N, C-alpha and C positions, 0 to 999 in steps of 0.2 A: 537389450536395454534401450529405452528411448532416450535420445540425447536432447530432443527439443520438446520436452514436456512443458505444457503451459497450464497455468492456473485459471480455470474458467470462471472462478468466483471473483477475480480481480475486476474492479469497475472499469468499464470501457469508456474512454474519453468521448464526449459528444462533439458534434461538428455543426457548423452553421452559425449564423448571427444570433438567433434566438437561443440556441443551445449554449453558445459561449456566454451570453448574458446570464442565463440560468446558472451556468457553472461559476461565473464570477460572484453571483449572489450567494451561492452555496459554499463558496470557498472560505477557507480559514482566514484569509486576509480581510475579506469583507466583514466577516463576523467580528473579528478582533477590532477592526476599525470602528464599527458601530458601537461595540462595547466600550472602547476607550472614549469615544465621543460622548456617549451617554454618561459615563462616569465623570467626564470633564464638565458637562452641562449640569449634572446633578450636584457636583461639588460647588460649581459657580453659583447655581441657584440657591443652594443651602447657605453659602456665605453671604450672598446678597440679601436673602430673607432675614438672616440673623442681624446683619448690619443695619438693614432698614428698620427692623423692630427695635433694635437698641437705639438707633438715632431717633426714632419716634418717641420712645419713652424718655430719652434725655431731653429732647426738645419740649415735650409736654411738661416735664418737671421744671425746666427752665422757664417756660411760659407761666406756669402757675406760681413759681417762686417770684417772678418779676411782678405779676399783678398783685400778689398778696403783699409784697414789699411796698408797692405803690399805694395800695389801700391802707396799709399800716401808717405810712407817712401822712396820708390825707386825714386819717383818724386823729393822729396827734395834733395836726395843724387845726382841725375843726373843733377839737374838744373845748377850748375856751369860748369859741363863738357859739357853740351849741349850749354851753352853760349859761351864756348871756341871752340866748335865744335870738341871736343877731342874724336874721335871715338875709339881710343885704350882704353882710360879710361872707356868709356861706355861699350866696349866689356868685359873688366875685371870685371866691376860691374855686368854686365848681367850674366857672367859665374859664378861669386861667388854667386850671389843671386839665380840663377836657381838650383844650386846644394845644396842649403840650404833648408831644410824642412820649410814650406810645399809647396813652389812654384814648379811649373812644368816647366815653361819656362818664359823668359823675352825678350821683343822686344822693342827697342827704335826707334822712328820715329820722323822726323822733322815735321814742320807745313804743309809741302807739302805732307806728307805721305811717304817720302822716308825713307827706313830703314837705320838706322845708325849703330845699333849693335843688335845682337840677340844671345841667348844661351838657351839651354834646359838641363833638368836634365840628368845625365849620363845614367839613365835607361829608359828615355822616348824617344819615336819615333814619336812625333807629330809636331815638328817644321816645317818640310818640307810641311806638309799639311796646315800650317797656313801662308805661305808666301803670301804676297799680292802685287799687282801692285801699282805703285805710284798713279794711277788714282782711286783706290778703296777707298770707304769712310771708315772712321774710325769706327770700329765695336762698337756696344753698349754693355754694360755689360750684362751678361747672362750666362746660363749653356749650354755647348756644349757637343756633343757626337761624338766621333771618333771611327772608326773601325780599330783596330790594325791589323798587318799582321797575327796574330794568331786568327783572327775573334773574338776578345774579345772587348766588348764595354768599352771605357774609358770615364767616365763622369767627367767633370771638370768645374770649374767656370772660365769664361773668362772676364776680366775687362780691359778697356782702360782708363787710368787716365791722365789728362793734366799735363804737366811739365811747370811750370811758374816761373817767378822771379819777386820779388817785389823790388821797389826802392823808396827812400824818407824816411824822418824821421817821419813825421806826418802821423798818420793813415788815415786822410782824404785826404792828398795830395799824398800819396803813390800810384804809378801806378803799374799795373800788366802786365808783358810782357810774352806772350805765346811763349815758346821755342819749344814745340813738345809734344809728347805723349809717355807714357810707357804702353805697353800691357803685362799683366802677367796672368798666369793661376794657379789654384790650384786644384789638383785632389780631387774628391769628393768620392772616394771609401771608405775612412774612415768614411765619413758621412753615406754612404749606409750600411756599416757594423754595424755602431752604430744603425741605424734604424732597421736593420735586427735583431740585438740582442734584441732591445726593442720590436719588433714585436713578436719574439719568446717568450720573457718573458710574453708579454700580452696574447698570445695564450695559453701558459702554465698555466697562472693564470686562464684564462677562463675555460680551461679543468679541472683544479683542482676544480674550483668553481662548475662546472657541476657535476663532480664525487662526490663531497661532498654534493651537493644538492640532488642527486638521493636518497640515503638512508634516508636523512632527510625528503624529500618529501614523500617517501613511508610511513615512520613512521607517519608523520603528517596526510596524507590522510587516512591511515589505522585507525588511532585514531578517525577520523571523520566517515569513512565509516562503520567500524565494528559495532558501536552501532546503526547506522541507519539500517544496515542489520538485526541486532538482533531485533530491534523494528519492522521491516517489517515482520519478521517471526512470532513474537508474534501477530501482527495484523491479519495475515493470519489465524493463529490458532483460534483467537477470532472470525473471520468471519465465520468459519466452525462450530461454536456452542460450542466451548470449552470456556465457559464464565468465568471459574476460572483462565484462563491464564493471567499472568501479566508480565510486562517488568522488567528485573533485572538490567537495566541500571541505574547507580547512578552517575550523573555528576552535576556540578554546572554551566553549560553553557546552551546554547539554546537547545541542544540535551537532556540534563538532564531534562529541563523544559518540553520539548515535551513528554518524557517518563513519567514524573510525571503526566502531564495532561491526557495522555492516561490511566494510571492506575486509576486516579480518575474517568474518564469517564466510564471505565470498571466496577469499583465498583458500580457506580450509575446505570449503565445498568443492572448489575447482580441483584442488589436489586430490581430494577423496574421489571425485568423479573420474579424473584421469587415471588414478590408481585402479579403480574398479574396472574401467574400460580395458586397461592393460592386463589386469588379472583375468578379465573375462576373455580377452583375446588369447592369452596363454592357455586358459582352460579349454576354450574351443579348439585350439590347435592340438592340445593333448588328447582331447576327446576324439578329434578327427584321426590323430595318429593311432590311438588305441582302437578306434573303430576299424581302421584299416587293418591293424594287426589282427584283430578278432576276425575280420572278414577273410584275411589271408589264412588264418588258422582254420577257420571253418570251411574254406574252399580247397585246402590242400591235404594231400594224403601224408600222414606223418612219417612213413618209412622213406619214401623216395622224394618227398617234397614236391611232387607233381600235383596238378589239380585233381580233385576227386571227380567222381562220375556226375554228381549233382551239378557242380560248377560247369562241367563239360556240356551237359544238356542245356543249361541256361545260355552259355556262350554260343553253342551251335545254333540255337534258335535265333539269336540276335544276328550272328554272322550270316545266316541263311537269308534273313529279311533284308539285310544290307545288300547282299549280292543280287537278290532279285530286284531291289529298288534301283540299284545303279547298273544293272545288267552286266555284272562281272562274274567271274568263275569262283568256285570254292571247292577245294580239294580236301579229301579225308584219307589218312593213312591208318590202317589198323595193323598192329604188330602182335605176334605171339611168339614166345620163346620156345624153341624146339627142345624136347627132352629135358625140360626144366624139372619135372617131377622126379626123374631118375637121378639127376644130380642132387636134388634136394634130399632124396632118400639115402643116397650114397654118402654124401659129404656132410649132411646135417642142415638144419634150418638156418644156422648162422651163415654158412656159405651161400645158401639160397638167397638170403636177404642181401648179401653183398653183391650177388649177381644182379638182383633186381635194381639195386642202387646204381650199379655200373651201367645198366641199360638206360636208367633215367638220366644219368649224367651225359651219356652219349647223345640222347635225344636233345637235351637242353643246349649242348655244345653246337648242334647243327641247325638249330631253329632261329628264326627272326624274333624280334620282340613282339610282333603282331601275331605270331603263331601260338597255338595253345596245345600243350601236351598234357595228357591225363592218364592216370592208371585206371583202366576200364574194368579190370578184374584181377584175379590172382597174378597171372603172368602175361596179361594182355594190356596193350597200350594203344591209345588213339591220339592222332595228331590232326589238328584242324589247321588248314593253310588258306587264309583269305587271299583272294585275287591270284590264285595259282591254278594253272590248268593241269591236265593229266601228265603231260611230258615232263614239266618241271617237278611235279610231285614224284614221278618215278625216279628222276635223277636224285632228288633228295633222299628217297627211300634207299637207293643204292648206296649213297654215301653213309647213311646211318648203318646199314647192314655191314658194309665193309669196315667201318670204324669199330663197331661192336665186336665183330669177329676177331679183329686184331687185338682189341683190349682184353677180351675174355680168354683168348688163347694164350696171351702173355701171362695173365694172372692165374687162370685156372685151366691149364692145358689138358687136364684129364677130365674136365666136366663135360665137354662135348656139346655145349649149349650153343645153338644158332638161332637165327630169326627167320620166320615166315611172315610175308608182308602182303596185304591186299590194299590196292589203291583205287579210289573212285573220285568222281567230281560231279558237279551239276550237269555236265555234258554226258555223263554215263547214262546208258539206257535204263529206263524205269525210275529215275531219280526225279521226284516231283515235290519233295518236301525234305525237312531236315532228317527225319527218321529214316526215310528211304535212302538217304546218302550214307548213313551208318550201315544200313543193311547191305548196300552195294559193296562197300569196303569189306564188310564181314564175309560176303559171298566170295570176293576175291581171295581173302585169307584162307577160306576153306579149300578153294581150288589150289592154292599154293601148298597146303598141307597134303592134298591128294596127289600132287605131283612129286612128292618125295621130300618135302620140307626144304628149308634153307633156300627159298626162292621168292621172287616178287611177281605178283599177278595183278594186272590192271583190269578192273571190271569193265 
Protein backbone atom coordinates (compact mmCIF):
# COMPACT_ATOMS: atom_id res chain seq x y z
CA UNK A 1 0.00 0.00 0.00
CA UNK A 2 1.36 3.40 -0.94
CA UNK A 3 1.53 5.81 1.99
CA UNK A 4 2.37 8.92 -0.01
CA UNK A 5 -0.36 8.87 -2.60
CA UNK A 6 -0.99 12.25 -4.19
CA UNK A 7 -3.98 13.67 -6.03
CA UNK A 8 -2.81 14.77 -9.46
CA UNK A 9 -5.94 16.74 -10.19
CA UNK A 10 -5.35 19.16 -7.31
CA UNK A 11 -4.45 22.65 -8.69
CA UNK A 12 -0.75 23.41 -8.54
CA UNK A 13 0.15 26.86 -7.14
CA UNK A 14 1.70 29.24 -9.65
CA UNK A 15 4.97 31.05 -9.05
CA UNK A 16 6.41 34.34 -10.26
CA UNK A 17 5.19 37.93 -10.14
CA UNK A 18 2.80 37.61 -13.08
CA UNK A 19 1.50 34.30 -11.82
CA UNK A 20 0.90 35.73 -8.35
CA UNK A 21 -0.95 38.66 -9.92
CA UNK A 22 -3.12 36.27 -11.93
CA UNK A 23 -3.74 34.20 -8.81
CA UNK A 24 -4.79 37.30 -6.88
CA UNK A 25 -7.26 38.25 -9.63
CA UNK A 26 -8.69 34.74 -9.72
CA UNK A 27 -8.83 34.46 -5.94
CA UNK A 28 -12.03 34.41 -3.95
CA UNK A 29 -10.92 37.47 -1.98
CA UNK A 30 -10.61 39.61 -5.12
CA UNK A 31 -13.92 38.42 -6.56
CA UNK A 32 -15.77 38.97 -3.30
CA UNK A 33 -14.20 42.43 -2.89
CA UNK A 34 -15.23 43.48 -6.40
CA UNK A 35 -18.73 42.10 -5.83
CA UNK A 36 -19.22 43.98 -2.57
CA UNK A 37 -17.86 47.20 -4.07
CA UNK A 38 -20.21 46.87 -7.04
CA UNK A 39 -23.11 46.29 -4.67
CA UNK A 40 -22.08 49.33 -2.62
CA UNK A 41 -21.75 51.52 -5.70
CA UNK A 42 -25.00 50.21 -7.14
CA UNK A 43 -26.87 50.87 -3.92
CA UNK A 44 -25.33 54.34 -3.55
CA UNK A 45 -26.11 55.21 -7.19
CA UNK A 46 -29.69 53.98 -6.87
CA UNK A 47 -30.26 56.00 -3.70
CA UNK A 48 -28.62 59.06 -5.28
CA UNK A 49 -30.74 58.80 -8.43
CA UNK A 50 -33.91 58.40 -6.37
CA UNK A 51 -33.07 61.36 -4.13
CA UNK A 52 -32.13 63.50 -7.12
CA UNK A 53 -35.34 62.64 -8.95
CA UNK A 54 -37.42 63.27 -5.85
CA UNK A 55 -35.63 66.54 -5.14
CA UNK A 56 -36.12 67.66 -8.74
CA UNK A 57 -39.82 66.94 -8.69
CA UNK A 58 -40.21 68.68 -5.34
CA UNK A 59 -38.27 71.73 -6.49
CA UNK A 60 -40.24 71.82 -9.73
CA UNK A 61 -43.52 71.68 -7.83
CA UNK A 62 -42.38 74.38 -5.43
CA UNK A 63 -41.25 76.58 -8.34
CA UNK A 64 -44.53 76.25 -10.17
CA UNK A 65 -46.49 76.75 -6.97
CA UNK A 66 -44.58 79.94 -6.23
CA UNK A 67 -44.94 81.43 -9.71
CA UNK A 68 -48.65 80.55 -9.89
CA UNK A 69 -49.19 82.11 -6.47
CA UNK A 70 -47.38 85.28 -7.59
CA UNK A 71 -49.42 85.42 -10.81
CA UNK A 72 -52.64 84.96 -8.82
CA UNK A 73 -51.74 87.90 -6.54
CA UNK A 74 -50.92 90.07 -9.57
CA UNK A 75 -54.23 89.12 -11.19
CA UNK A 76 -56.18 90.17 -8.11
CA UNK A 77 -54.28 93.46 -7.87
CA UNK A 78 -54.62 94.24 -11.59
CA UNK A 79 -58.32 93.38 -11.93
CA UNK A 80 -59.68 96.85 -10.91
CA UNK A 81 -57.08 98.59 -13.06
CA UNK A 82 -57.91 96.46 -16.10
CA UNK A 83 -61.62 97.07 -15.53
CA UNK A 84 -60.89 100.81 -15.70
CA UNK A 85 -58.45 100.15 -18.55
CA UNK A 86 -55.84 102.14 -16.60
CA UNK A 87 -52.65 101.36 -18.47
CA UNK A 88 -50.51 103.69 -16.41
CA UNK A 89 -51.49 101.99 -13.20
CA UNK A 90 -50.87 98.61 -14.82
CA UNK A 91 -47.41 99.76 -15.98
CA UNK A 92 -46.58 100.95 -12.47
CA UNK A 93 -47.76 97.64 -11.00
CA UNK A 94 -45.78 95.70 -13.60
CA UNK A 95 -42.61 97.68 -12.94
CA UNK A 96 -42.89 97.41 -9.20
CA UNK A 97 -43.62 93.66 -9.36
CA UNK A 98 -40.88 92.85 -11.95
CA UNK A 99 -38.16 94.43 -9.81
CA UNK A 100 -39.28 92.56 -6.70
CA UNK A 101 -37.82 89.09 -6.19
CA UNK A 102 -38.38 86.45 -7.37
CA UNK A 103 -40.22 87.66 -10.55
CA UNK A 104 -38.32 88.21 -13.75
CA UNK A 105 -40.90 90.08 -15.84
CA UNK A 106 -44.64 90.98 -15.85
CA UNK A 107 -46.86 91.44 -18.94
CA UNK A 108 -50.54 92.47 -18.91
CA UNK A 109 -52.79 91.72 -21.93
CA UNK A 110 -56.47 92.16 -22.60
CA UNK A 111 -58.79 89.40 -23.72
CA UNK A 112 -57.86 90.09 -27.34
CA UNK A 113 -54.21 89.53 -26.60
CA UNK A 114 -53.19 93.18 -26.90
CA UNK A 115 -50.41 94.17 -24.55
CA UNK A 116 -51.51 96.77 -22.02
CA UNK A 117 -48.32 97.05 -19.92
CA UNK A 118 -45.04 95.26 -19.49
CA UNK A 119 -41.97 95.48 -17.31
CA UNK A 120 -38.89 93.37 -16.57
CA UNK A 121 -36.27 93.17 -13.87
CA UNK A 122 -33.62 95.82 -14.12
CA UNK A 123 -30.93 93.15 -14.65
CA UNK A 124 -32.96 91.02 -17.08
CA UNK A 125 -32.86 91.21 -20.88
CA UNK A 126 -35.62 88.83 -21.90
CA UNK A 127 -38.70 90.99 -22.39
CA UNK A 128 -37.92 91.92 -25.98
CA UNK A 129 -37.77 88.25 -26.85
CA UNK A 130 -41.19 87.65 -25.33
CA UNK A 131 -43.14 90.32 -27.22
CA UNK A 132 -46.11 88.74 -28.95
CA UNK A 133 -48.46 89.87 -31.74
CA UNK A 134 -52.06 90.37 -30.97
CA UNK A 135 -52.91 87.34 -33.09
CA UNK A 136 -50.62 84.97 -31.11
CA UNK A 137 -52.33 82.58 -28.76
CA UNK A 138 -51.90 82.93 -25.06
CA UNK A 139 -48.90 80.84 -23.95
CA UNK A 140 -49.42 77.91 -21.62
CA UNK A 141 -47.56 77.59 -18.31
CA UNK A 142 -44.20 75.92 -18.55
CA UNK A 143 -40.40 76.30 -18.34
CA UNK A 144 -38.60 78.27 -21.01
CA UNK A 145 -34.98 78.66 -21.98
CA UNK A 146 -33.55 81.81 -23.52
CA UNK A 147 -30.09 82.47 -24.90
CA UNK A 148 -28.69 85.70 -23.48
CA UNK A 149 -26.28 87.93 -25.43
CA UNK A 150 -23.44 86.42 -23.44
CA UNK A 151 -24.41 82.95 -24.74
CA UNK A 152 -25.65 81.93 -21.33
CA UNK A 153 -28.82 79.92 -20.96
CA UNK A 154 -31.47 81.43 -18.70
CA UNK A 155 -34.02 78.94 -17.43
CA UNK A 156 -37.25 80.40 -16.06
CA UNK A 157 -40.86 79.46 -15.33
CA UNK A 158 -43.34 81.19 -17.65
CA UNK A 159 -47.00 81.34 -16.48
CA UNK A 160 -50.03 83.10 -17.97
CA UNK A 161 -52.84 83.61 -15.46
CA UNK A 162 -56.36 84.93 -16.19
CA UNK A 163 -57.43 88.29 -14.70
CA UNK A 164 -61.14 88.19 -13.83
CA UNK A 165 -63.66 90.09 -11.74
CA UNK A 166 -66.51 88.57 -9.76
CA UNK A 167 -69.86 90.42 -9.23
CA UNK A 168 -72.90 89.58 -7.06
CA UNK A 169 -73.44 88.83 -3.40
CA UNK A 170 -74.46 85.18 -3.50
CA UNK A 171 -71.80 82.66 -4.34
CA UNK A 172 -74.17 80.80 -6.64
CA UNK A 173 -75.43 83.96 -8.40
CA UNK A 174 -72.02 85.65 -8.70
CA UNK A 175 -70.72 85.98 -12.26
CA UNK A 176 -67.08 85.93 -13.41
CA UNK A 177 -65.96 88.46 -16.00
CA UNK A 178 -62.68 87.80 -17.84
CA UNK A 179 -60.74 91.05 -18.13
CA UNK A 180 -57.45 89.80 -19.56
CA UNK A 181 -54.26 87.94 -18.68
CA UNK A 182 -51.15 88.51 -16.71
CA UNK A 183 -47.96 86.77 -17.85
CA UNK A 184 -45.07 86.53 -15.47
CA UNK A 185 -41.83 84.60 -15.20
CA UNK A 186 -39.54 83.49 -12.43
CA UNK A 187 -35.91 82.64 -12.95
CA UNK A 188 -35.05 79.05 -12.13
CA UNK A 189 -31.29 79.45 -11.63
CA UNK A 190 -31.71 79.33 -7.87
CA UNK A 191 -33.52 76.00 -8.26
CA UNK A 192 -30.69 74.72 -10.46
CA UNK A 193 -28.12 75.84 -7.94
CA UNK A 194 -30.06 74.14 -5.18
CA UNK A 195 -30.25 70.95 -7.24
CA UNK A 196 -26.54 71.18 -8.06
CA UNK A 197 -25.69 71.53 -4.40
CA UNK A 198 -27.88 68.56 -3.57
CA UNK A 199 -26.30 66.56 -6.38
CA UNK A 200 -22.80 67.44 -5.15
CA UNK A 201 -23.81 66.43 -1.67
CA UNK A 202 -25.23 63.12 -2.88
CA UNK A 203 -22.12 62.39 -4.96
CA UNK A 204 -19.91 63.25 -2.00
CA UNK A 205 -21.91 60.96 0.26
CA UNK A 206 -21.63 58.19 -2.34
CA UNK A 207 -17.87 58.65 -2.63
CA UNK A 208 -17.48 58.69 1.13
CA UNK A 209 -19.59 55.55 1.38
CA UNK A 210 -17.47 53.85 -1.29
CA UNK A 211 -14.18 54.90 0.34
CA UNK A 212 -15.46 53.75 3.72
CA UNK A 213 -16.74 50.49 2.25
CA UNK A 214 -13.40 49.62 0.61
CA UNK A 215 -11.37 48.87 3.79
CA UNK A 216 -14.39 47.34 5.46
CA UNK A 217 -14.93 45.13 2.43
CA UNK A 218 -11.27 44.12 2.36
CA UNK A 219 -11.33 43.28 6.07
CA UNK A 220 -14.57 41.32 5.73
CA UNK A 221 -13.43 39.38 2.68
CA UNK A 222 -9.99 38.80 4.17
CA UNK A 223 -11.61 37.40 7.28
CA UNK A 224 -13.48 34.95 5.06
CA UNK A 225 -10.77 34.21 2.49
CA UNK A 226 -7.79 33.79 4.86
CA UNK A 227 -9.19 30.77 6.78
CA UNK A 228 -10.38 29.23 3.51
CA UNK A 229 -6.90 29.65 2.04
CA UNK A 230 -5.35 28.16 5.18
CA UNK A 231 -7.77 25.24 5.03
CA UNK A 232 -6.92 24.68 1.35
CA UNK A 233 -3.17 24.55 2.20
CA UNK A 234 -3.85 22.00 4.94
CA UNK A 235 -5.91 19.87 2.55
CA UNK A 236 -3.13 20.02 -0.06
CA UNK A 237 -0.54 18.85 2.50
CA UNK A 238 -2.90 16.11 3.66
CA UNK A 239 -3.40 14.91 0.08
CA UNK A 240 0.39 14.55 -0.39
CA UNK A 241 0.58 12.01 2.45
CA UNK A 242 1.16 14.21 5.53
CA UNK A 243 -1.67 12.58 7.43
CA UNK A 244 -0.81 14.30 10.73
CA UNK A 245 -1.61 17.75 9.26
CA UNK A 246 -4.59 19.49 10.87
CA UNK A 247 -6.32 22.83 10.39
CA UNK A 248 -5.68 25.52 13.03
CA UNK A 249 -8.84 27.48 12.09
CA UNK A 250 -11.04 27.98 15.16
CA UNK A 251 -14.25 29.83 14.33
CA UNK A 252 -17.89 29.52 15.30
CA UNK A 253 -19.32 29.96 11.81
CA UNK A 254 -19.62 27.78 8.70
CA UNK A 255 -15.88 27.98 7.99
CA UNK A 256 -15.11 26.84 11.53
CA UNK A 257 -17.51 23.91 11.16
CA UNK A 258 -15.87 23.04 7.84
CA UNK A 259 -12.40 23.06 9.44
CA UNK A 260 -13.66 21.00 12.39
CA UNK A 261 -15.28 18.49 10.02
CA UNK A 262 -12.02 18.21 8.07
CA UNK A 263 -10.02 17.61 11.25
CA UNK A 264 -12.44 14.89 12.32
CA UNK A 265 -12.25 13.30 8.88
CA UNK A 266 -8.44 13.49 8.95
CA UNK A 267 -8.36 11.85 12.41
CA UNK A 268 -10.56 9.00 11.24
CA UNK A 269 -8.57 8.64 8.03
CA UNK A 270 -5.26 8.54 9.91
CA UNK A 271 -6.57 5.97 12.39
CA UNK A 272 -7.93 3.85 9.57
CA UNK A 273 -4.69 4.21 7.63
CA UNK A 274 -2.58 3.19 10.63
CA UNK A 275 -4.91 0.27 11.34
CA UNK A 276 -4.67 -0.88 7.73
CA UNK A 277 -0.88 -0.62 7.82
CA UNK A 278 -0.79 -2.58 11.08
CA UNK A 279 -3.14 -5.24 9.75
CA UNK A 280 -1.22 -5.35 6.50
CA UNK A 281 2.03 -5.88 8.42
CA UNK A 282 0.46 -8.62 10.51
CA UNK A 283 -0.96 -10.22 7.38
CA UNK A 284 2.39 -10.08 5.60
CA UNK A 285 4.08 -11.60 8.66
CA UNK A 286 1.49 -14.38 8.80
CA UNK A 287 1.83 -14.99 5.07
CA UNK A 288 5.62 -15.12 5.42
CA UNK A 289 5.34 -17.55 8.32
CA UNK A 290 2.82 -19.65 6.47
CA UNK A 291 4.93 -19.57 3.35
CA UNK A 292 7.96 -20.66 5.35
CA UNK A 293 5.91 -23.44 6.92
CA UNK A 294 4.67 -24.57 3.54
CA UNK A 295 8.19 -24.39 2.17
CA UNK A 296 9.41 -26.48 5.10
CA UNK A 297 6.61 -28.98 4.60
CA UNK A 298 7.31 -29.17 0.90
CA UNK A 299 11.06 -29.61 1.39
CA UNK A 300 11.06 -32.18 4.22
CA UNK A 301 10.37 -35.88 4.29
CA UNK A 302 7.40 -36.60 6.59
CA UNK A 303 8.75 -39.67 8.45
CA UNK A 304 12.24 -38.53 9.44
CA UNK A 305 11.72 -34.72 9.14
CA UNK A 306 14.91 -34.59 7.02
CA UNK A 307 15.04 -32.66 3.78
CA UNK A 308 13.82 -34.49 0.70
CA UNK A 309 15.77 -35.24 -2.42
CA UNK A 310 14.43 -32.26 -4.41
CA UNK A 311 15.54 -29.80 -1.74
CA UNK A 312 18.89 -31.60 -1.54
CA UNK A 313 19.50 -31.14 -5.25
CA UNK A 314 18.65 -27.40 -5.09
CA UNK A 315 20.87 -26.84 -2.05
CA UNK A 316 23.74 -28.88 -3.50
CA UNK A 317 23.76 -26.74 -6.67
CA UNK A 318 23.79 -23.52 -4.61
CA UNK A 319 26.49 -24.71 -2.22
CA UNK A 320 28.64 -25.98 -5.08
CA UNK A 321 28.44 -22.54 -6.82
CA UNK A 322 29.40 -20.79 -3.57
CA UNK A 323 32.36 -23.13 -3.00
CA UNK A 324 33.65 -22.56 -6.52
CA UNK A 325 33.19 -18.77 -6.24
CA UNK A 326 34.97 -18.48 -2.90
CA UNK A 327 37.47 -21.31 -3.61
CA UNK A 328 36.42 -23.30 -0.55
CA UNK A 329 35.87 -27.04 -0.12
CA UNK A 330 32.55 -28.88 -0.03
CA UNK A 331 32.16 -32.42 1.36
CA UNK A 332 29.43 -34.97 0.85
CA UNK A 333 28.63 -38.04 3.01
CA UNK A 334 26.41 -40.82 1.67
CA UNK A 335 25.07 -43.34 4.21
CA UNK A 336 23.27 -46.65 3.75
CA UNK A 337 21.84 -48.82 6.54
CA UNK A 338 23.27 -52.35 6.45
CA UNK A 339 20.79 -55.26 6.69
CA UNK A 340 17.86 -52.85 7.04
CA UNK A 341 15.61 -54.99 4.81
CA UNK A 342 16.18 -58.08 6.96
CA UNK A 343 15.28 -56.20 10.14
CA UNK A 344 12.27 -54.70 8.44
CA UNK A 345 11.06 -58.10 7.28
CA UNK A 346 11.78 -59.74 10.65
CA UNK A 347 10.43 -57.14 13.07
CA UNK A 348 7.92 -55.37 10.84
CA UNK A 349 7.62 -52.00 9.15
CA UNK A 350 6.93 -50.14 12.40
CA UNK A 351 10.33 -51.15 13.80
CA UNK A 352 11.89 -50.31 10.45
CA UNK A 353 10.39 -46.82 10.57
CA UNK A 354 11.68 -46.34 14.12
CA UNK A 355 15.19 -47.32 12.98
CA UNK A 356 14.99 -44.76 10.15
CA UNK A 357 13.87 -42.06 12.61
CA UNK A 358 16.72 -43.04 14.95
CA UNK A 359 19.23 -42.68 12.12
CA UNK A 360 17.79 -39.23 11.22
CA UNK A 361 18.01 -38.01 14.83
CA UNK A 362 21.61 -39.23 15.02
CA UNK A 363 22.48 -37.21 11.92
CA UNK A 364 20.77 -34.02 13.14
CA UNK A 365 22.49 -34.28 16.53
CA UNK A 366 25.94 -34.31 14.96
CA UNK A 367 25.52 -31.65 12.26
CA UNK A 368 26.00 -27.87 12.22
CA UNK A 369 23.24 -25.44 11.28
CA UNK A 370 24.88 -24.87 7.91
CA UNK A 371 24.98 -28.61 7.12
CA UNK A 372 22.16 -30.23 5.19
CA UNK A 373 20.94 -33.80 5.82
CA UNK A 374 18.44 -35.42 3.46
CA UNK A 375 16.80 -38.81 2.96
CA UNK A 376 18.06 -39.82 -0.44
CA UNK A 377 16.16 -43.09 -0.83
CA UNK A 378 14.53 -45.83 1.26
CA UNK A 379 17.38 -46.35 3.73
CA UNK A 380 19.96 -44.01 2.16
CA UNK A 381 20.93 -40.64 3.57
CA UNK A 382 23.09 -37.81 2.18
CA UNK A 383 24.83 -35.08 4.18
CA UNK A 384 26.21 -31.88 2.56
CA UNK A 385 29.00 -30.18 4.54
CA UNK A 386 29.94 -26.64 3.34
CA UNK A 387 33.57 -25.50 3.87
CA UNK A 388 34.61 -28.98 5.01
CA UNK A 389 37.51 -31.06 3.65
CA UNK A 390 37.79 -34.87 3.46
CA UNK A 391 39.55 -35.33 6.80
CA UNK A 392 36.95 -33.44 8.83
CA UNK A 393 34.16 -35.10 6.86
CA UNK A 394 35.60 -38.54 7.69
CA UNK A 395 35.85 -37.63 11.39
CA UNK A 396 32.19 -36.54 11.35
CA UNK A 397 31.21 -39.78 9.60
CA UNK A 398 32.98 -41.81 12.25
CA UNK A 399 31.08 -39.95 14.99
CA UNK A 400 27.81 -40.56 13.25
CA UNK A 401 28.50 -44.30 12.80
CA UNK A 402 29.64 -44.71 16.37
CA UNK A 403 26.66 -42.88 17.81
CA UNK A 404 24.15 -44.76 15.65
CA UNK A 405 25.69 -48.16 16.46
CA UNK A 406 25.39 -47.42 20.17
CA UNK A 407 21.78 -46.14 19.95
CA UNK A 408 20.46 -48.93 17.72
CA UNK A 409 22.21 -51.62 19.80
CA UNK A 410 20.62 -50.26 22.99
CA UNK A 411 17.13 -50.01 21.55
CA UNK A 412 17.06 -52.85 19.02
CA UNK A 413 19.84 -55.25 20.02
CA UNK A 414 18.58 -58.05 17.77
CA UNK A 415 18.11 -55.91 14.63
CA UNK A 416 21.82 -56.01 13.62
CA UNK A 417 21.52 -52.78 11.62
CA UNK A 418 24.76 -50.86 10.97
CA UNK A 419 25.99 -48.06 8.65
CA UNK A 420 28.12 -48.08 5.50
CA UNK A 421 29.49 -44.66 4.58
CA UNK A 422 31.07 -43.10 1.48
CA UNK A 423 32.84 -39.71 1.77
CA UNK A 424 33.85 -37.32 -1.05
CA UNK A 425 34.69 -33.65 -1.57
CA UNK A 426 35.50 -31.19 -4.33
CA UNK A 427 39.12 -32.29 -3.98
CA UNK A 428 38.23 -35.90 -4.81
CA UNK A 429 39.31 -37.19 -8.26
CA UNK A 430 36.74 -36.74 -11.02
CA UNK A 431 34.62 -34.18 -9.16
CA UNK A 432 33.92 -31.23 -11.46
CA UNK A 433 30.29 -30.43 -10.72
CA UNK A 434 27.57 -31.04 -8.13
CA UNK A 435 26.32 -34.26 -9.65
CA UNK A 436 29.83 -35.73 -9.85
CA UNK A 437 30.25 -34.99 -6.10
CA UNK A 438 27.22 -37.17 -5.35
CA UNK A 439 28.50 -39.88 -7.65
CA UNK A 440 31.93 -39.88 -5.95
CA UNK A 441 30.33 -40.29 -2.50
CA UNK A 442 28.06 -43.01 -3.87
CA UNK A 443 31.09 -44.77 -5.34
CA UNK A 444 32.76 -44.73 -1.89
CA UNK A 445 29.55 -46.17 -0.40
CA UNK A 446 29.63 -49.08 -2.86
CA UNK A 447 33.24 -49.76 -1.94
CA UNK A 448 32.29 -49.81 1.74
CA UNK A 449 29.54 -52.33 0.99
CA UNK A 450 32.01 -54.43 -0.98
CA UNK A 451 34.45 -54.46 1.95
CA UNK A 452 31.97 -56.16 4.20
CA UNK A 453 29.70 -53.30 5.33
CA UNK A 454 29.84 -51.30 8.61
CA UNK A 455 32.77 -49.26 7.33
CA UNK A 456 33.74 -45.82 5.96
CA UNK A 457 35.40 -45.30 2.55
CA UNK A 458 36.82 -41.99 1.36
CA UNK A 459 36.56 -41.58 -2.41
